[in-house]
MIDOSE-1310 file (N, C-alpha, C; in nm, 2 decimals, decimal comma, always signed):
residues 91
xxxx	+0,11/-0,12/+0,00/+0,01/-0,01/+0,01/+0,09/+0,12/-0,02; +0,06/+0,22/-0,13/+0,19/+0,32/-0,13/+0,11/+0,42/-0,07; +0,16/+0,52/+0,03/+0,11/+0,63/+0,08/+0,19/+0,75/+0,04; +0,29/+0,73/-0,07/+0,36/+0,85/-0,17/+0,34/+0,79/-0,32
xxxx	+0,35/+0,87/-0,42/+0,36/+0,85/-0,52/+0,53/+0,80/-0,58; +0,64/+0,88/-0,50/+0,73/+0,86/-0,54/+0,82/+0,82/-0,40; +0,97/+0,77/-0,45/+1,04/+0,72/-0,32/+1,06/+0,82/-0,21; +1,13/+0,94/-0,25/+1,09/+1,03/-0,13/+0,98/+1,15/-0,17
xxxx	+0,92/+1,19/-0,07/+0,81/+1,28/-0,10/+0,82/+1,37/+0,01; +0,86/+1,50/-0,03/+0,88/+1,59/+0,09/+0,74/+1,64/+0,18; +0,62/+1,60/+0,09/+0,47/+1,58/+0,15/+0,46/+1,49/+0,27; +0,54/+1,42/+0,27/+0,50/+1,32/+0,41/+0,56/+1,37/+0,53
xxxx	+0,46/+1,35/+0,63/+0,48/+1,38/+0,77/+0,46/+1,29/+0,89; +0,59/+1,26/+0,94/+0,59/+1,16/+1,06/+0,55/+1,22/+1,18; +0,48/+1,21/+1,26/+0,46/+1,27/+1,39/+0,40/+1,16/+1,48; +0,47/+1,21/+1,64/+0,42/+1,11/+1,71/+0,36/+1,20/+1,84
xxxx	+0,28/+1,11/+1,89/+0,20/+1,18/+1,98/+0,14/+1,08/+2,09; +0,21/+1,08/+2,19/+0,20/+0,99/+2,31/+0,25/+0,85/+2,25; +0,15/+0,74/+2,24/+0,17/+0,61/+2,21/+0,13/+0,61/+2,07; +0,10/+0,70/+1,98/+0,05/+0,68/+1,85/+0,18/+0,73/+1,75
xxxx	+0,19/+0,70/+1,63/+0,28/+0,73/+1,56/+0,21/+0,76/+1,40; +0,18/+0,87/+1,35/+0,11/+0,92/+1,23/+0,17/+0,93/+1,13; +0,17/+0,86/+1,01/+0,23/+0,90/+0,89/+0,15/+0,95/+0,79; +0,14/+1,05/+0,74/+0,05/+1,16/+0,65/+0,12/+1,18/+0,52
xxxx	+0,04/+1,17/+0,42/+0,09/+1,21/+0,29/-0,05/+1,27/+0,22; -0,04/+1,31/+0,08/-0,14/+1,37/+0,04/-0,26/+1,23/-0,02; -0,20/+1,12/-0,02/-0,28/+1,01/-0,05/-0,36/+0,96/+0,05; -0,29/+0,96/+0,18/-0,37/+0,88/+0,29/-0,28/+0,90/+0,42
xxxx	-0,37/+0,85/+0,53/-0,29/+0,81/+0,65/-0,28/+0,74/+0,72; -0,14/+0,69/+0,79/-0,14/+0,56/+0,89/-0,12/+0,60/+1,01; -0,20/+0,52/+1,10/-0,22/+0,56/+1,23/-0,15/+0,43/+1,30; -0,05/+0,43/+1,37/+0,02/+0,30/+1,42/+0,02/+0,35/+1,61
xxxx	-0,05/+0,22/+1,66/-0,05/+0,24/+1,80/+0,10/+0,16/+1,84; +0,17/+0,24/+1,92/+0,30/+0,19/+1,95/+0,31/+0,04/+2,05; +0,22/+0,07/+2,15/+0,19/-0,05/+2,23/+0,08/-0,17/+2,19; +0,13/-0,29/+2,16/+0,05/-0,37/+2,11/+0,03/-0,34/+1,96
xxxx	+0,11/-0,33/+1,92/+0,14/-0,30/+1,71/-0,03/-0,30/+1,68; -0,08/-0,18/+1,64/-0,21/-0,17/+1,57/-0,16/-0,06/+1,48; -0,23/-0,11/+1,36/-0,24/+0,00/+1,23/-0,41/+0,00/+1,18; -0,40/+0,12/+1,14/-0,52/+0,20/+1,11/-0,46/+0,30/+0,95
xxxx	-0,51/+0,24/+0,84/-0,49/+0,38/+0,73/-0,66/+0,41/+0,68; -0,66/+0,52/+0,65/-0,72/+0,58/+0,61/-0,71/+0,68/+0,49; -0,82/+0,68/+0,37/-0,77/+0,74/+0,28/-0,79/+0,90/+0,30; -0,76/+0,98/+0,15/-0,76/+1,11/+0,17/-0,93/+1,16/+0,24
xxxx	-1,03/+1,11/+0,20/-1,14/+1,12/+0,22/-1,20/+1,07/+0,37; -1,11/+1,02/+0,45/-1,11/+0,96/+0,56/-1,19/+0,82/+0,59; -1,20/+0,76/+0,49/-1,24/+0,62/+0,44/-1,16/+0,52/+0,53; -1,17/+0,42/+0,62/-1,10/+0,33/+0,64/-1,07/+0,20/+0,57
xxxx	-0,93/+0,20/+0,55/-0,87/+0,09/+0,43/-0,84/-0,04/+0,50; -0,83/-0,02/+0,61/-0,78/-0,16/+0,72/-0,85/-0,19/+0,82; -0,85/-0,34/+0,82/-0,92/-0,37/+0,93/-0,89/-0,44/+1,04; -0,94/-0,44/+1,17/-0,85/-0,51/+1,27/-0,93/-0,62/+1,32
xxxx	-0,84/-0,69/+1,40/-0,89/-0,80/+1,49/-0,88/-0,80/+1,60; -0,94/-0,88/+1,73/-0,93/-0,87/+1,86/-0,78/-0,95/+1,87; -0,73/-1,02/+1,79/-0,62/-1,11/+1,80/-0,48/-1,00/+1,79; -0,49/-0,89/+1,74/-0,39/-0,78/+1,67/-0,35/-0,84/+1,53
xxxx	-0,23/-0,77/+1,52/-0,18/-0,79/+1,36/-0,09/-0,89/+1,37; -0,10/-0,98/+1,30/+0,01/-1,09/+1,24/+0,02/-1,11/+1,10; +0,12/-1,22/+1,08/+0,16/-1,22/+0,93/+0,18/-1,39/+0,94; +0,19/-1,50/+0,85/+0,22/-1,61/+0,85/+0,34/-1,63/+0,74
xxxx	+0,42/-1,71/+0,82/+0,55/-1,76/+0,72/+0,53/-1,89/+0,65; +0,57/-1,88/+0,53/+0,55/-1,98/+0,46/+0,61/-2,16/+0,50; +0,51/-2,23/+0,50/+0,54/-2,35/+0,57/+0,55/-2,39/+0,70; +0,47/-2,27/+0,77/+0,45/-2,24/+0,90/+0,31/-2,28/+0,93
xxxx	+0,23/-2,35/+1,03/+0,10/-2,32/+1,06/+0,08/-2,23/+1,19; +0,18/-2,20/+1,22/+0,16/-2,10/+1,34/+0,20/-1,94/+1,30; +0,09/-1,87/+1,36/+0,09/-1,72/+1,27/+0,22/-1,63/+1,38; +0,27/-1,53/+1,31/+0,36/-1,45/+1,35/+0,27/-1,32/+1,43
xxxx	+0,27/-1,31/+1,55/+0,20/-1,20/+1,61/+0,31/-1,07/+1,61; +0,27/-0,96/+1,59/+0,34/-0,86/+1,58/+0,27/-0,74/+1,73; +0,39/-0,72/+1,82/+0,36/-0,68/+1,93/+0,40/-0,50/+1,92; +0,49/-0,48/+2,05/+0,50/-0,35/+2,08/+0,61/-0,32/+1,97
xxxx	+0,61/-0,15/+1,95/+0,67/-0,10/+1,87/+0,82/-0,07/+1,93; +0,94/-0,12/+1,91/+1,08/-0,09/+1,98/+1,15/+0,02/+1,95; +1,16/+0,06/+1,82/+1,23/+0,16/+1,75/+1,15/+0,22/+1,61; +1,18/+0,37/+1,61/+1,14/+0,42/+1,49/+1,24/+0,49/+1,43
xxxx	+1,29/+0,48/+1,30/+1,35/+0,52/+1,23/+1,27/+0,62/+1,10; +1,30/+0,74/+1,11/+1,26/+0,80/+1,04/+1,32/+0,83/+0,91; +1,25/+0,85/+0,80/+1,30/+0,86/+0,64/+1,24/+0,97/+0,58; +1,29/+1,01/+0,49/+1,24/+1,13/+0,39/+1,08/+1,05/+0,36
xxxx	+1,07/+0,93/+0,32/+0,96/+0,87/+0,27/+0,85/+0,82/+0,36; +0,89/+0,84/+0,49/+0,82/+0,77/+0,61/+0,91/+0,74/+0,72; +0,86/+0,63/+0,76/+0,92/+0,57/+0,87/+0,96/+0,43/+0,88; +1,03/+0,38/+0,96/+1,08/+0,24/+0,94/+1,06/+0,18/+1,12
xxxx	+0,96/+0,08/+1,13/+0,94/+0,04/+1,25/+0,99/-0,10/+1,28; +1,06/-0,13/+1,38/+1,13/-0,22/+1,45/+1,01/-0,27/+1,58; +0,96/-0,41/+1,52/+0,86/-0,45/+1,60/+0,85/-0,58/+1,67; +0,84/-0,57/+1,80/+0,86/-0,71/+1,85/+0,75/-0,81/+1,83
xxx	+0,78/-0,93/+1,81/+0,71/-1,06/+1,74/+0,71/-1,13/+1,85; +0,61/-1,26/+1,82/+0,58/-1,38/+1,92/+0,68/-1,50/+1,87; +0,81/-1,45/+1,79/+0,90/-1,57/+1,74/+1,01/-1,56/+1,87
C-alpha cells in the first residue's frame, strides 16, 4: 500500500503523539499504536482502508502453521519517505 507516489516525497509527515505514530501524505494517513502494534490506514476522504481483529496484527511464514503476532514497537527510524518500525514479535 503506497502512501506516496515517489520514493522520497517532501509532503510526507511523520509525527508522534504519546503512544501513536502518524504517517501522513496527500494520498492517505497511517496511524500506528506503539503498544501492542495496531495499524489503521485511512484514505484522503477519511475512509478506513484497514480492518482490525481482536487478536492484533499478524503474518504467516511460508511452511509454518503458526501465525507470527506483532507486539510493541521497539524503535522508529524516520526517513524522507515515511518511517521504518522495529516491532517485537511472538517468535
